C-alpha positions as CSV (number, residue, x, y, z in Angstrom):
1,M,-20.2,-23.0,3.8
2,Q,-20.9,-20.2,1.4
3,V,-20.3,-20.1,-2.4
4,I,-19.9,-16.9,-4.3
5,R,-20.3,-17.4,-8.1
6,A,-19.2,-15.0,-10.8
7,Q,-18.8,-14.7,-14.5
8,Q,-15.2,-13.9,-14.1
9,V,-12.7,-14.8,-11.3
10,F,-9.2,-13.3,-10.8
11,D,-7.1,-15.3,-8.4
12,G,-4.4,-12.7,-7.7
13,E,-2.3,-13.5,-10.8
14,R,-4.6,-14.5,-13.6
15,F,-8.2,-14.6,-14.8
16,L,-9.8,-18.0,-14.4
17,G,-13.1,-17.4,-16.3
18,P,-16.5,-18.2,-14.7
19,G,-16.1,-19.8,-11.2
20,D,-17.0,-20.3,-7.7
21,V,-15.2,-19.1,-4.5
22,V,-16.1,-21.4,-1.6
23,L,-15.9,-19.9,1.9
24,D,-15.9,-21.6,5.2
25,G,-16.2,-18.8,7.8
26,P,-13.0,-16.6,7.6
27,T,-11.2,-19.0,5.1
28,I,-11.3,-19.8,1.4
29,V,-11.6,-23.6,1.0
30,A,-11.9,-23.9,-2.8
31,V,-11.8,-22.0,-6.0
32,N,-13.2,-23.9,-8.9
33,P,-15.5,-23.8,-12.0
34,P,-19.2,-23.6,-11.3
35,T,-20.2,-26.8,-9.6
36,E,-23.1,-28.6,-8.0
37,Y,-23.0,-28.7,-4.2
38,A,-24.6,-30.7,-1.4
39,E,-28.0,-29.6,-0.2
40,G,-27.8,-26.8,2.3
41,V,-24.8,-25.1,0.8
42,L,-25.7,-21.5,0.0
43,V,-24.7,-20.6,-3.6
44,E,-25.0,-16.9,-4.4
45,D,-24.7,-16.2,-8.1
46,L,-23.7,-12.6,-8.5
47,G,-24.0,-12.8,-12.3
48,D,-22.1,-10.4,-14.5
49,V,-19.4,-9.5,-12.0
50,T,-15.7,-10.1,-11.5
51,V,-14.6,-11.5,-8.2
52,L,-11.1,-10.8,-7.0
53,P,-9.0,-11.1,-3.8
54,G,-9.5,-8.2,-1.4
55,L,-7.1,-5.4,-2.5
56,V,-3.8,-4.8,-0.6
57,D,-2.7,-1.2,-0.3
58,A,0.9,-1.2,1.0
59,H,1.1,2.5,1.6
60,Q,-1.6,4.6,3.3
61,H,-1.8,7.3,6.0
62,L,-5.1,6.5,7.6
63,T,-5.2,9.1,10.4
64,W,-4.5,12.0,8.0
65,D,-7.1,14.3,6.5
66,C,-6.3,14.4,2.8
67,S,-5.5,18.1,2.9
68,F,-2.4,20.0,1.8
69,D,-1.7,21.1,5.4
70,A,-0.5,17.9,7.1
71,V,1.5,19.9,9.7
72,G,-1.5,22.0,10.6
73,W,-3.9,19.0,10.8
74,H,-1.6,17.3,13.3
75,E,-1.0,20.5,15.3
76,R,-4.8,21.2,15.6
77,H,-5.9,17.6,16.5
78,D,-5.2,15.3,19.5
79,D,-4.7,11.6,19.2
80,E,-8.4,10.8,19.8
81,A,-9.4,13.0,16.8
82,L,-6.7,11.3,14.7
83,L,-8.2,7.9,15.7
84,Q,-11.8,9.1,14.8
85,R,-10.5,10.3,11.4
86,G,-8.7,7.0,10.9
87,L,-11.9,5.1,11.6
88,V,-13.8,7.1,8.9
89,N,-10.9,6.6,6.4
90,A,-10.6,2.9,7.2
91,R,-14.2,2.3,6.4
92,Q,-13.8,4.3,3.2
93,A,-10.9,2.1,2.1
94,L,-12.7,-1.1,3.0
95,A,-15.8,0.0,1.1
96,A,-13.7,0.2,-2.1
97,G,-12.4,-3.3,-1.6
98,V,-9.2,-2.7,0.3
99,T,-9.1,-5.5,2.9
100,T,-5.4,-5.2,3.9
101,A,-3.3,-2.0,4.2
102,R,0.0,-0.7,5.7
103,D,-0.2,2.5,7.6
104,L,3.2,4.0,6.9
105,G,3.3,7.0,9.2
106,G,1.0,8.1,12.0
107,R,1.3,9.9,15.3
108,G,1.0,8.6,18.8
109,R,-1.3,5.7,19.7
110,A,-3.9,6.4,17.0
111,P,-2.5,4.0,14.3
112,F,-2.2,1.2,17.0
113,D,-5.7,1.8,18.3
114,L,-7.0,1.8,14.8
115,R,-5.3,-1.5,14.0
116,D,-6.8,-3.0,17.1
117,E,-10.3,-1.9,16.3
118,C,-10.1,-3.2,12.7
119,S,-8.8,-6.5,14.1
120,R,-11.7,-6.8,16.5
121,N,-14.3,-5.8,13.9
122,P,-14.0,-6.9,10.3
123,T,-16.5,-4.2,9.2
124,A,-14.4,-1.4,10.8
125,G,-11.7,-1.4,8.2
126,P,-8.9,-3.4,6.5
127,T,-6.5,-5.7,8.3
128,L,-3.7,-3.3,9.2
129,Q,0.1,-3.2,9.6
130,V,1.3,0.0,11.2
131,A,4.6,1.8,11.4
132,G,3.9,4.5,13.9
133,P,6.0,7.6,13.5
134,A,8.4,7.5,10.5
135,L,12.0,7.9,11.4
136,T,13.2,11.3,10.1
137,T,15.8,14.0,10.7
138,P,15.1,16.9,13.1
139,G,12.8,19.1,11.1
140,G,12.8,16.6,8.3
141,H,10.1,15.1,6.2
142,C,7.0,14.3,8.5
143,W,8.8,15.5,11.6
144,F,5.4,16.3,13.1
145,L,4.7,12.6,13.6
146,G,7.3,12.4,16.4
147,G,10.0,10.3,14.8
148,Q,12.9,12.8,14.7
149,C,16.3,11.2,15.1
150,E,19.8,12.5,15.0
151,G,22.6,10.0,14.3
152,A,23.0,6.3,14.3
153,E,22.7,5.7,18.0
154,D,19.4,7.7,18.1
155,L,18.1,5.7,15.2
156,A,18.8,2.3,16.9
157,L,17.1,3.5,20.1
158,A,14.1,4.6,18.1
159,V,13.8,1.3,16.4
160,S,13.9,-0.4,19.8
161,R,11.2,1.9,21.1
162,L,8.9,1.3,18.1
163,D,9.4,-2.5,18.6
164,E,8.3,-2.2,22.2
165,A,5.3,-0.1,21.1
166,G,4.2,-2.9,18.8
167,V,4.8,-1.7,15.3
168,D,4.6,-4.2,12.4
169,V,7.1,-2.3,10.2
170,I,9.7,0.4,10.5
171,K,9.3,3.4,8.2
172,V,12.4,5.5,7.5
173,M,12.7,8.7,5.4
174,A,15.8,8.2,3.4
175,T,15.1,11.4,1.5
176,G,12.9,14.5,2.0
177,G,9.4,14.7,0.7
178,N,6.9,17.0,-1.0
179,I,4.5,17.8,1.8
180,T,6.7,19.1,4.6
181,P,7.8,22.7,4.3
182,G,11.6,23.0,4.2
183,S,12.0,19.4,3.0
184,A,13.3,18.6,-0.5
185,P,12.4,15.2,-2.0
186,H,15.6,14.8,-4.1
187,E,17.9,15.4,-1.0
188,S,19.0,12.6,1.2
189,Q,18.2,12.8,4.9
190,F,20.0,9.7,6.1
191,G,23.1,8.2,4.4
192,L,24.0,4.5,3.9
193,T,25.6,4.1,7.3
194,E,22.5,5.3,9.1
195,L,20.1,3.3,7.0
196,R,22.2,0.2,7.7
197,V,21.8,0.9,11.4
198,V,18.0,1.0,11.0
199,V,17.9,-2.1,8.9
200,E,20.1,-4.1,11.3
201,A,18.2,-3.0,14.3
202,A,14.8,-3.7,12.7
203,H,15.8,-7.1,11.3
204,A,17.2,-8.1,14.6
205,A,13.8,-7.4,16.1
206,G,12.0,-9.3,13.3
207,L,10.7,-6.2,11.7
208,P,10.8,-5.2,8.0
209,V,11.9,-1.7,6.8
210,A,10.1,0.5,4.3
211,A,12.2,3.3,3.1
212,H,10.7,6.5,1.6
213,A,13.1,7.4,-1.2
214,H,12.7,9.9,-4.0
215,G,16.2,11.0,-5.0
216,T,18.5,8.6,-6.8
217,Q,21.1,8.7,-4.0
218,G,18.5,7.9,-1.4
219,V,17.2,5.0,-3.5
220,A,20.7,3.6,-4.0
221,D,21.5,3.9,-0.3
222,A,18.2,2.2,0.6
223,L,18.9,-0.6,-1.8
224,D,22.5,-1.1,-0.4
225,A,21.3,-0.9,3.2
226,G,19.0,-3.9,2.6
227,V,15.6,-2.4,3.2
228,D,12.5,-4.5,2.4
229,T,10.5,-2.1,0.3
230,I,11.4,1.2,-1.4
231,E,8.4,3.6,-1.4
232,H,8.0,6.0,-4.4
233,C,11.4,5.3,-5.9
234,S,10.8,8.3,-8.2
235,F,14.4,9.3,-9.0
236,M,13.6,13.0,-8.4
237,T,16.0,15.8,-9.0
238,A,15.8,19.4,-8.1
239,D,13.7,20.2,-11.2
240,G,12.8,16.9,-12.8
241,V,13.3,13.1,-12.8
242,A,16.7,11.5,-13.4
243,E,17.6,8.8,-15.8
244,D,19.8,6.2,-14.2
245,P,19.7,2.9,-16.1
246,T,22.4,1.4,-13.9
247,L,20.4,1.9,-10.8
248,V,17.3,0.5,-12.5
249,R,19.2,-2.6,-13.4
250,R,20.4,-3.0,-9.9
251,L,16.9,-2.7,-8.6
252,A,15.7,-5.4,-11.0
253,T,18.6,-7.7,-10.1
254,S,18.1,-7.3,-6.4
255,G,14.4,-8.4,-6.4
256,I,13.5,-5.7,-3.9
257,A,9.9,-4.6,-3.9
258,V,9.3,-1.0,-5.2
259,S,6.1,0.7,-4.4
260,I,4.8,3.0,-7.1
261,T,2.4,5.6,-5.7
262,G,1.6,7.7,-8.8
263,G,-2.1,7.2,-9.0
264,A,-4.6,10.0,-8.1
265,V,-8.2,11.0,-8.6
266,P,-8.8,14.2,-10.6
267,G,-7.8,17.2,-8.4
268,P,-4.9,19.4,-7.3
269,L,-1.5,17.8,-6.7
270,P,1.5,19.4,-5.0
271,P,3.1,21.6,-7.6
272,A,6.4,19.7,-7.5
273,I,4.5,16.5,-8.3
274,A,2.1,18.0,-10.9
275,A,5.0,19.4,-12.9
276,R,6.8,16.1,-13.0
277,M,3.9,13.7,-13.7
278,P,4.7,13.1,-17.4
279,T,8.3,12.1,-16.5
280,L,7.2,10.3,-13.4
281,N,4.9,8.2,-15.5
282,A,7.6,7.5,-18.0
283,H,9.9,6.5,-15.2
284,G,7.3,4.1,-13.8
285,R,6.9,2.5,-17.2
286,G,10.7,2.1,-17.3
287,L,10.7,0.3,-14.0
288,L,8.1,-2.1,-15.3
289,D,9.8,-2.6,-18.6
290,A,13.1,-3.4,-16.8
291,S,11.3,-6.1,-14.7
292,V,11.8,-4.3,-11.4
293,R,9.6,-6.0,-8.8
294,C,6.9,-3.4,-8.7
295,I,3.7,-3.1,-6.7
296,I,1.2,-0.2,-6.6
297,A,0.0,1.7,-3.6
298,T,-1.7,5.0,-3.0
299,D,0.0,7.1,-0.3
300,A,-3.6,7.9,0.6
301,G,-4.1,10.8,3.1
302,I,-1.5,13.2,1.9
303,G,-3.7,15.5,-0.2
304,P,-7.1,16.0,-1.9
305,A,-6.2,13.8,-4.9
306,K,-5.2,10.9,-2.5
307,P,-8.4,9.7,-0.8
308,H,-8.4,6.4,1.1
309,D,-10.5,4.6,-1.5
310,L,-7.9,5.4,-4.3
311,L,-6.5,1.9,-5.0
312,P,-9.1,0.9,-7.7
313,H,-8.2,4.1,-9.5
314,T,-4.5,3.4,-9.1
315,I,-5.0,0.0,-10.7
316,E,-6.6,1.8,-13.6
317,Y,-3.7,4.3,-13.6
318,A,-1.2,1.4,-13.9
319,V,-2.9,0.2,-17.0
320,E,-3.4,3.5,-18.7
321,E,-0.3,5.4,-17.7
322,L,2.3,2.7,-16.8
323,G,1.4,0.4,-19.7
324,A,0.7,-2.6,-17.4
325,T,-1.6,-5.3,-18.6
326,V,-4.8,-5.6,-16.6
327,E,-3.6,-8.9,-15.0
328,V,-0.3,-7.3,-14.0
329,A,-2.0,-4.2,-12.6
330,L,-4.4,-6.3,-10.5
331,A,-1.5,-8.5,-9.3
332,M,0.4,-5.5,-8.2
333,G,-2.5,-4.5,-6.0
334,T,-3.3,-7.9,-4.7
335,A,-0.9,-10.9,-4.6
336,R,2.3,-9.1,-5.3
337,A,1.6,-6.4,-2.8
338,A,0.8,-9.0,-0.2
339,E,4.1,-10.8,-0.9
340,A,6.0,-7.5,-0.6
341,I,4.6,-6.8,2.9
342,G,5.2,-10.4,4.2
343,L,1.6,-11.7,3.8
344,G,1.9,-13.7,0.6
345,G,-0.4,-16.6,0.5
346,R,-2.5,-15.4,3.4
347,V,-4.1,-12.4,1.7
348,G,-4.2,-11.1,-1.9
349,R,-5.1,-14.4,-3.4
350,L,-8.1,-16.6,-4.0
351,R,-6.9,-20.0,-3.1
352,P,-7.6,-22.7,-0.4
353,G,-6.3,-21.6,2.9
354,A,-6.2,-17.9,2.2
355,A,-8.3,-15.4,4.2
356,A,-11.8,-15.0,3.0
357,D,-11.2,-11.4,1.7
358,L,-13.0,-10.8,-1.5
359,L,-14.0,-7.9,-3.8
360,A,-16.8,-8.3,-6.4
361,V,-17.1,-5.5,-9.0
362,S,-19.8,-4.9,-11.6
363,G,-18.8,-6.2,-15.0
364,R,-15.7,-7.8,-16.5
365,V,-12.5,-6.2,-15.4
366,D,-10.6,-8.1,-18.1
367,H,-12.8,-6.2,-20.7
368,D,-12.8,-2.8,-18.9
369,V,-10.5,-2.0,-16.0
370,S,-12.7,0.9,-14.9
371,A,-15.1,-1.7,-13.5
372,M,-12.8,-1.7,-10.5
373,R,-14.5,1.5,-9.5
374,H,-17.9,-0.2,-9.2
375,P,-17.8,-2.5,-6.2
376,V,-20.9,-4.6,-5.5
377,R,-19.7,-6.8,-2.7
378,V,-16.8,-6.7,-0.2
379,V,-16.1,-9.6,2.1
380,H,-13.5,-9.2,4.9
381,G,-12.6,-12.2,7.0
382,G,-15.7,-14.0,5.8
383,V,-18.0,-11.1,6.8
384,T,-19.9,-9.1,4.2
385,V,-19.2,-5.4,4.7
């Protein structure tokens, strides 16, 4: 057994104060105040650090290159090159403390091969759930991933093919997006009938559905279709962000998980996003204030301001721009994110029986959330990385 001792422990929902996290190989066996142990038990006192569960990023694009030219990147590179880029990005995410991630849109076999490599080798990257190519309309948002579908029958067949390929989650583009030329984020791509076909086919196969939705109609249709998570949920219009208190209340009542992806490192953003950031931040605060079930994720890979080690910054963003308490912001990137992607209790928490996925950061996060950007130890599956 191994004991990691810290001046502050966050268990996924709350701060516990000074404590020990006891590991037995790949599993946490105890979380308790500093204790005396039997001879031979290794106790490592990390001192003035905060120990947390490994972070859970529910929305990444690991085989992308963080440029503004996603179409060109995919046109110029074959699947092997995408895999090699994914391995670099996965290690970058893991080094920042992200021990679990969902890859919500990648081309070919690269996401699957990346998932398998990370499963074989805990030091290669986070534990991954992968969606493969997102389902989209012909020429629609992220068409270049290979998930173009036209009509309900085509969508059902695509879900079946993805299930056979071994995906963990189905990603559907309910609306357009910001990074695909010719696509508009506020416009719906699939209507309620088509989204229901996707959900019914996916759920029949035992797969959850993550819906990319910016415009309010797309958000409403995703909600009514019964998707499992709504990504972005930004209420975008042609030139701003809509106010729709009724839809916000419906989201809160439903209990559906909404993934807020507004965080970014300093750097250029797509012009449509940059112009809306003040209203997008206000919208995010409104979702939290209304008790919508929110998690935070990064959308890493889509541009220079979205690197794959972004989640610690995004936690800071949730405190500073969304008005979340430090405990709530941390929970949205650990325990609550894990629950939203179907891994609640297994990851995202420090408690007996959970995976031995830990992040230790320098200093007290409860005193200064920017401490999240200073990792001193990452443990994935009981292995120090």
